[in-house]
Structure formats: structure tokens, C-alpha cells
DSSP file (Angstrom, degrees, kcal/mol; ACC not computed):
  #  RESIDUE AA STRUCTURE BP1 BP2  ACC     N-H-->O    O-->H-N    N-H-->O    O-->H-N    TCO  KAPPA ALPHA  PHI   PSI    X-CA   Y-CA   Z-CA
    1    1 A M              0   0    0      0, 0.0     2,-0.1     0, 0.0    34,-0.0   0.000 360.0 360.0 360.0 120.3   12.8    7.2   20.7
    2    2 A S        -     0   0    0      1,-0.0     2,-0.6     0, 0.0     0, 0.0  -0.437 360.0-132.1 -82.9 158.7   16.3    8.1   21.6
    3    3 A N        -     0   0    0     -2,-0.1     3,-0.1     4,-0.0    -1,-0.0  -0.941  20.9-141.3-112.3 111.1   19.3    6.6   19.9
    4    4 A K    >   -     0   0    0     -2,-0.6     3,-1.8     1,-0.1     0, 0.0  -0.373  36.2 -86.3 -70.4 149.9   22.0    5.4   22.4
    5    5 A P  T 3  S+     0   0    0      0, 0.0    -1,-0.1     0, 0.0     3,-0.1  -0.269 114.5  25.6 -54.5 139.0   25.6    5.9   21.5
    6    6 A G  T 3  S+     0   0    0      1,-0.3     2,-0.4    -3,-0.1    -2,-0.1   0.350  91.2 122.2  88.1  -5.6   27.1    3.1   19.4
    7    7 A R    <   -     0   0    0     -3,-1.8    -1,-0.3    86,-0.0    88,-0.2  -0.749  51.7-147.1 -93.1 138.1   23.8    2.1   17.9
    8    8 A K  E     -A   94   0A   0     86,-2.5    86,-2.6    -2,-0.4     2,-0.2  -0.896  12.6-141.5-105.1 126.0   23.4    2.1   14.1
    9    9 A P  E     -A   93   0A   0      0, 0.0     2,-0.4     0, 0.0    84,-0.2  -0.571  13.6-167.8 -85.6 149.7   20.0    2.9   12.7
   10   10 A T  E     -A   92   0A   0     82,-2.8    82,-2.5    -2,-0.2     2,-0.4  -0.999   3.1-161.3-132.3 137.5   18.4    1.3    9.6
   11   11 A I  E     +A   91   0A   0     -2,-0.4     2,-0.4    80,-0.2    80,-0.2  -0.972  11.1 177.2-120.0 134.3   15.4    2.5    7.8
   12   12 A S  E     -A   90   0A   0     78,-2.7    78,-3.0    -2,-0.4     2,-0.5  -0.999  16.4-156.9-136.0 137.3   13.4    0.2    5.4
   13   13 A N  E     -A   89   0A   0     -2,-0.4     2,-0.6    76,-0.2    76,-0.2  -0.966  12.1-166.8-115.0 117.7   10.2    1.0    3.5
   14   14 A Q  E     -A   88   0A   0     74,-2.7    74,-2.9    -2,-0.5     2,-0.4  -0.913  10.4-146.6-110.6 114.8    8.2   -2.1    2.6
   15   15 A T  E     -A   87   0A   0     -2,-0.6     2,-1.2    72,-0.2    72,-0.2  -0.660   3.2-149.8 -81.9 128.4    5.4   -1.7    0.0
   16   16 A M  E     -A   86   0A   0     70,-3.6    69,-1.9    -2,-0.4    70,-0.8  -0.741  20.7-178.9 -95.2  85.0    2.4   -3.9    0.5
   17   17 A T        +     0   0    0     -2,-1.2     2,-0.3    67,-0.2    -1,-0.2   0.863  61.8  44.2 -57.6 -45.0    1.5   -4.1   -3.2
   18   18 A L  S >  S-     0   0    0     66,-0.2     3,-0.8    -3,-0.2    63,-0.4  -0.805  88.0-113.2-106.9 144.5   -1.6   -6.3   -2.8
   19   19 A A  T 3  S+     0   0    0     -2,-0.3    63,-0.2     1,-0.2    65,-0.1  -0.424  95.9   8.9 -69.8 146.7   -4.4   -5.9   -0.3
   20   20 A D  T 3  S+     0   0    0     61,-3.1     2,-0.4     1,-0.2    -1,-0.2   0.829  96.9 128.7  53.1  39.0   -4.8   -8.7    2.4
   21   21 A T    <   -     0   0    0     -3,-0.8    60,-0.3    60,-0.4     2,-0.3  -0.987  60.1-118.3-126.2 133.2   -1.5  -10.4    1.4
   22   22 A E        -     0   0    0     -2,-0.4     2,-0.3    58,-0.1    58,-0.2  -0.523  32.1-179.3 -76.0 134.2    1.2  -11.3    3.9
   23   23 A Y  E     -D   79   0B   0     56,-2.6    56,-2.5    -2,-0.3     2,-0.3  -0.867   9.9-150.5-123.2 160.7    4.6   -9.7    3.5
   24   24 A S  E     -D   78   0B   0     -2,-0.3     2,-0.3    54,-0.2    54,-0.2  -0.939  13.2-173.0-135.3 157.1    7.7  -10.2    5.5
   25   25 A Y  E     -D   77   0B   0     52,-2.1    52,-3.1    -2,-0.3     2,-0.6  -0.944  16.8-145.6-147.9 124.1   10.8   -8.3    6.6
   26   26 A Q  E     -D   76   0B   0     -2,-0.3    50,-0.2    50,-0.3     3,-0.1  -0.817  24.9-126.4 -92.1 121.9   13.7   -9.8    8.6
   27   27 A L        -     0   0    0     48,-2.8     4,-0.1    -2,-0.6     3,-0.1  -0.360  37.8 -93.2 -62.8 145.1   15.2   -7.3   11.0
   28   28 A P    >   -     0   0    0      0, 0.0     3,-1.2     0, 0.0    47,-0.2  -0.169  51.6 -85.2 -58.6 153.9   19.0   -6.8   10.5
   29   29 A E  T 3  S+     0   0    0      1,-0.2    44,-0.0    45,-0.1    -3,-0.0  -0.290 115.0  25.1 -58.0 144.0   21.3   -9.0   12.6
   30   30 A S  T 3  S+     0   0    0      1,-0.2    65,-2.2    64,-0.1     2,-0.3   0.678  81.5 165.1  71.4  21.5   22.0   -7.5   16.0
   31   31 A T  E <   +B   94   0A   0     -3,-1.2    63,-0.3    63,-0.2    -1,-0.2  -0.520  13.7 172.0 -68.1 132.2   18.8   -5.5   16.1
   32   32 A V  E     +     0   0A   0     61,-3.1    39,-1.9     1,-0.4    38,-0.9   0.499  65.8  17.1-115.0 -12.0   18.1   -4.3   19.7
   33   33 A K  E     +BC  93  69A   0     60,-1.2    60,-2.7    36,-0.2    -1,-0.4  -0.977  61.7 179.5-159.7 143.8   15.1   -2.1   19.0
   34   34 A F  E     -BC  92  68A   0     34,-2.6    34,-2.1    -2,-0.3     2,-0.3  -0.990   9.8-164.6-147.8 159.4   12.6   -1.5   16.2
   35   35 A E  E     -BC  91  67A   0     56,-2.6    56,-2.8    -2,-0.3     2,-0.3  -0.995  10.6-172.6-140.3 137.5    9.6    0.7   15.4
   36   36 A V  E     +BC  90  66A   0     30,-2.9    30,-2.4    -2,-0.3     2,-0.3  -0.970  11.6 154.9-132.2 148.6    7.0    0.1   12.6
   37   37 A K  E     -B   89   0A   0     52,-1.7    52,-3.3    -2,-0.3     2,-0.3  -0.969  43.5-101.9-163.4 156.4    4.1    2.2   11.2
   38   38 A C  E     -B   88   0A   0     26,-0.5    50,-0.2    -2,-0.3    25,-0.2  -0.669  27.0-136.9 -81.2 136.5    2.0    2.7    8.1
   39   39 A R  S    S+     0   0    0     48,-2.9     2,-0.2    -2,-0.3    -1,-0.1   0.824  88.1  35.5 -64.4 -31.4    3.0    5.7    6.1
   40   40 A T  S    S-     0   0    0     47,-0.3     2,-2.0     2,-0.1    23,-0.4  -0.575 110.1 -74.9-115.2-179.4   -0.6    6.7    5.5
   41   41 A D  S    S+     0   0    0     -2,-0.2     2,-0.3    21,-0.2    21,-0.1  -0.487  85.1 113.8 -84.2  76.0   -3.7    6.4    7.6
   42   42 A F        -     0   0    0     -2,-2.0    21,-0.3    19,-0.1    -4,-0.2  -0.994  66.3-111.2-139.6 145.3   -4.5    2.6    7.4
   43   43 A D        -     0   0    0     -2,-0.3    39,-0.5    19,-0.1     2,-0.4  -0.437  30.2-154.2 -68.7 148.5   -4.4   -0.1   10.0
   44   44 A V  E     -E   60   0B   0     16,-1.7    16,-3.3    37,-0.1     2,-0.5  -0.991   8.3-139.1-126.4 137.1   -1.7   -2.8    9.6
   45   45 A K  E     -EF  59  80B   0     35,-2.8    35,-1.6    -2,-0.4     2,-0.4  -0.837  24.5-168.3 -92.2 130.1   -1.9   -6.4   10.9
   46   46 A L  E     +EF  58  79B   0     12,-2.7    12,-2.2    -2,-0.5     2,-0.3  -0.975  11.8 166.8-127.0 134.3    1.4   -7.5   12.5
   47   47 A A  E     - F   0  78B   0     31,-2.9    31,-2.4    -2,-0.4    10,-0.1  -0.908  32.6-147.2-137.7 165.0    2.5  -11.0   13.5
   48   48 A F  S    S+     0   0    0     -2,-0.3     2,-0.4    29,-0.2    28,-0.3   0.359  82.5  70.0-113.1   0.7    5.7  -12.8   14.4
   49   49 A I  S >  S-     0   0    0      7,-0.3     3,-1.9    29,-0.1     4,-0.2  -0.982  91.4-105.7-123.9 132.0    4.8  -16.2   12.9
   50   50 A E  T 3  S+     0   0    0     -2,-0.4    -2,-0.1     1,-0.3   -26,-0.0  -0.216 102.2  13.9 -55.3 140.2    4.6  -16.8    9.2
   51   51 A T  T 3  S+     0   0    0      1,-0.1     3,-0.3    -4,-0.1    -1,-0.3   0.406 103.4  95.5  72.8   4.1    1.1  -17.2    7.8
   52   52 A E    X>  +     0   0    0     -3,-1.9     4,-2.1     1,-0.2     3,-0.8   0.378  46.4  98.1-102.9   5.6   -0.5  -15.8   10.9
   53   53 A S  T 34 S+     0   0    0      1,-0.2    -1,-0.2     2,-0.2    27,-0.1   0.568  92.4  41.2 -72.6  -4.3   -0.9  -12.1    9.9
   54   54 A S  T 34 S+     0   0    0     -3,-0.3    -1,-0.2     2,-0.1    -2,-0.1   0.473 130.4  22.4-113.6  -5.7   -4.5  -12.8    9.0
   55   55 A T  T <4 S+     0   0    0     -3,-0.8     2,-0.4     1,-0.1    -2,-0.2   0.694 128.7  29.6-126.8 -39.7   -5.4  -15.0   12.0
   56   56 A N  S  < S+     0   0    0     -4,-2.1    -7,-0.3    -7,-0.1     2,-0.2  -0.694  91.9 111.7-128.5  76.7   -3.1  -14.5   15.0
   57   57 A Y        -     0   0    0     -2,-0.4     2,-0.3   -10,-0.1   -10,-0.2  -0.769  55.9-127.0-136.3 173.4   -2.0  -10.9   14.8
   58   58 A F  E     -E   46   0B   0    -12,-2.2   -12,-2.7    -2,-0.2     2,-0.4  -0.956  29.1-117.3-126.5 156.0   -2.3   -7.6   16.5
   59   59 A T  E     -E   45   0B   0     -2,-0.3   -14,-0.2   -14,-0.2   -16,-0.0  -0.743   6.9-152.4 -97.6 132.7   -3.4   -4.3   14.8
   60   60 A I  E     -E   44   0B   0    -16,-3.3   -16,-1.7    -2,-0.4     3,-0.1  -0.896  35.8-132.0 -94.5 104.4   -1.3   -1.3   14.6
   61   61 A P    >   -     0   0    0      0, 0.0     3,-2.1     0, 0.0   -23,-0.2  -0.185  30.1 -83.0 -63.1 149.8   -4.1    1.3   14.4
   62   62 A S  T 3  S+     0   0    0      1,-0.3   -21,-0.2   -21,-0.1   -19,-0.1  -0.201 115.8  18.5 -48.4 133.1   -4.0    4.0   11.8
   63   63 A G  T 3  S+     0   0    0    -23,-0.4    -1,-0.3     1,-0.3     2,-0.2   0.490 109.7  92.5  83.0   2.9   -1.8    7.0   12.8
   64   64 A T    <   -     0   0    0     -3,-2.1   -26,-0.5    -4,-0.1     2,-0.3  -0.743  59.8-141.5-122.2 172.3    0.1    5.1   15.4
   65   65 A S        -     0   0    0     -2,-0.2     2,-0.4   -28,-0.1   -28,-0.2  -0.864   5.4-143.2-128.6 166.1    3.3    3.1   15.6
   66   66 A Y  E     +C   36   0A   0    -30,-2.4   -30,-2.9    -2,-0.3     2,-0.3  -0.987  23.2 174.2-128.3 138.8    4.5   -0.1   17.4
   67   67 A W  E     -C   35   0A   0     -2,-0.4     2,-0.3   -32,-0.2   -32,-0.2  -0.974  17.6-165.3-142.4 158.1    7.9   -0.6   18.9
   68   68 A E  E     -C   34   0A   0    -34,-2.1   -34,-2.6    -2,-0.3     2,-0.3  -0.990  13.6-176.4-137.6 142.4    9.9   -3.1   20.9
   69   69 A D  E     +C   33   0A   0     -2,-0.3   -36,-0.2   -36,-0.2     3,-0.1  -0.859  58.6  42.5-133.3 172.5   13.2   -2.5   22.6
   70   70 A E  S    S+     0   0    0    -38,-0.9     2,-0.3    -2,-0.3   -37,-0.2   0.833  75.2 152.2  58.7  35.8   15.7   -4.4   24.5
   71   71 A I        -     0   0    0    -39,-1.9    -1,-0.2    -3,-0.2     3,-0.0  -0.673  30.8-169.9 -90.9 153.5   15.4   -7.4   22.2
   72   72 A E        +     0   0    0     -2,-0.3     2,-0.3    -3,-0.1   -40,-0.1   0.094  58.8  70.2-129.9  21.5   18.3   -9.7   21.7
   73   73 A T  S    S-     0   0    0    -42,-0.2     2,-0.5   -44,-0.0    -2,-0.0  -0.972  82.0-106.7-139.7 152.4   17.2  -11.9   18.7
   74   74 A T        -     0   0    0     -2,-0.3     2,-0.3   -44,-0.1   -45,-0.1  -0.682  43.4-167.7 -77.9 127.9   16.7  -11.4   15.1
   75   75 A K        -     0   0    0     -2,-0.5   -48,-2.8   -47,-0.2     2,-0.5  -0.851  18.1-141.7-116.6 151.7   13.0  -11.3   14.3
   76   76 A T  E     -D   26   0B   0     -2,-0.3     2,-0.4   -28,-0.3   -50,-0.3  -0.964  18.5-147.0-108.4 130.7   11.0  -11.6   11.1
   77   77 A L  E     -D   25   0B   0    -52,-3.1   -52,-2.1    -2,-0.5     2,-0.4  -0.803   8.2-162.6 -96.7 137.0    8.0   -9.3   10.9
   78   78 A Y  E     +DF  24  47B   0    -31,-2.4   -31,-2.9    -2,-0.4     2,-0.3  -0.980  23.3 160.3-119.3 130.4    4.9  -10.5    9.0
   79   79 A F  E     +DF  23  46B   0    -56,-2.5   -56,-2.6    -2,-0.4     2,-0.3  -0.967  18.5 178.2-151.6 159.3    2.4   -7.9    8.1
   80   80 A Q  E     - F   0  45B   0    -35,-1.6   -35,-2.8    -2,-0.3     2,-0.3  -0.980  13.6-147.0-159.0 162.8   -0.5   -7.0    5.8
   81   81 A C        -     0   0    0    -63,-0.4   -61,-3.1   -60,-0.3   -60,-0.4  -0.970  22.4-130.3-135.1 148.6   -3.0   -4.2    5.1
   82   82 A A  S    S+     0   0    0    -39,-0.5     2,-0.4    -2,-0.3   -63,-0.1   0.575  94.8  62.9 -75.6  -8.0   -6.6   -4.3    3.9
   83   83 A D  S >  S-     0   0    0    -65,-0.1     3,-0.8   -64,-0.1   -67,-0.1  -0.964  87.5-119.7-121.7 135.6   -5.7   -1.6    1.2
   84   84 A A  T 3  S+     0   0    0     -2,-0.4   -67,-0.2     1,-0.2   -66,-0.2  -0.305  86.5  26.2 -72.5 152.6   -3.2   -2.2   -1.7
   85   85 A G  T 3  S+     0   0    0    -69,-1.9   -68,-0.2     1,-0.2    -1,-0.2   0.548  79.3 142.8  79.4  10.2   -0.1   -0.1   -2.2
   86   86 A K  E <   -A   16   0A   0    -70,-0.8   -70,-3.6    -3,-0.8     2,-0.5  -0.487  43.4-131.9 -83.3 156.3    0.5    1.1    1.4
   87   87 A V  E     -A   15   0A   0    -72,-0.2   -48,-2.9    -2,-0.1     2,-0.6  -0.925   6.0-150.7-114.5 128.1    4.0    1.4    2.8
   88   88 A L  E     -AB  14  38A   0    -74,-2.9   -74,-2.7    -2,-0.5     2,-0.5  -0.874  15.3-149.1 -94.3 121.7    5.2    0.0    6.1
   89   89 A E  E     -AB  13  37A   0    -52,-3.3   -52,-1.7    -2,-0.6     2,-0.5  -0.798  14.9-170.3 -92.0 128.7    8.0    2.1    7.5
   90   90 A I  E     -AB  12  36A   0    -78,-3.0   -78,-2.7    -2,-0.5     2,-0.4  -0.977   8.4-177.2-126.1 122.2   10.4    0.1    9.6
   91   91 A K  E     +AB  11  35A   0    -56,-2.8   -56,-2.6    -2,-0.5     2,-0.3  -0.958  11.5 173.8-112.1 134.8   13.2    1.7   11.8
   92   92 A S  E     -AB  10  34A   0    -82,-2.5   -82,-2.8    -2,-0.4     2,-0.4  -0.980  20.4-146.9-139.0 155.3   15.6   -0.5   13.6
   93   93 A W  E     -AB   9  33A   0    -60,-2.7   -61,-3.1    -2,-0.3   -60,-1.2  -0.978  12.1-157.9-123.5 134.7   18.7    0.0   15.7
   94   94 A Q  E      AB   8  31A   0    -86,-2.6   -86,-2.5    -2,-0.4   -63,-0.2  -0.852 360.0 360.0-112.9 146.9   21.6   -2.4   15.8
   95   95 A S              0   0    0    -65,-2.2   -64,-0.1    -2,-0.3   -65,-0.1   0.471 360.0 360.0 -76.6 360.0   24.2   -2.7   18.5
């Protein structure tokens, strides 16, 4: 993923302390692009609506990442993992 001139990157590591528990992360203001992945080889459930990371989600398969670009709104990510203590790595770029 390239970084266009004038964009500021942010990195956040979110520990999912408990298994099968929803956690959230609000992307910084002016985020135009983000990428998320689990630091270790575990699937992560990701949703964009609170309380839906166990019912209305999509899976980021182990060993892969998910990204969106050309976004123009601040989003909150809701996520969980079936195994405790895993870390979700989040990279975002702000205009």
C-alpha cells in the first residue's frame, strides 16, 4: 500500500484480551485509508456496527489483511477473535 504525499500514517495495536468479546477502535479524524490484520495466525471477525461482530460480520482470514481506501468518513471498527490475547494491527492514513 503506497503512501501518497501529504498523508500522515497512524499505527495502533489493539489487544483482544478476552476471547469472543467485541472490542472497538475509532479511526482518527480525516482517515482516508486503513488496513487491519491479526498479528498472529488467527481469524478476526470485523463489523462496522456495534454489537454485530458476532452476528453480522466478515472474517479476516488468518494470515491476510483487510483494507479500504478512498473513504471520507470517520469509522469505528468492531472486532473480536475466538482466541484470547491476540493483537489487531491497524494502520490508517489521514489527509
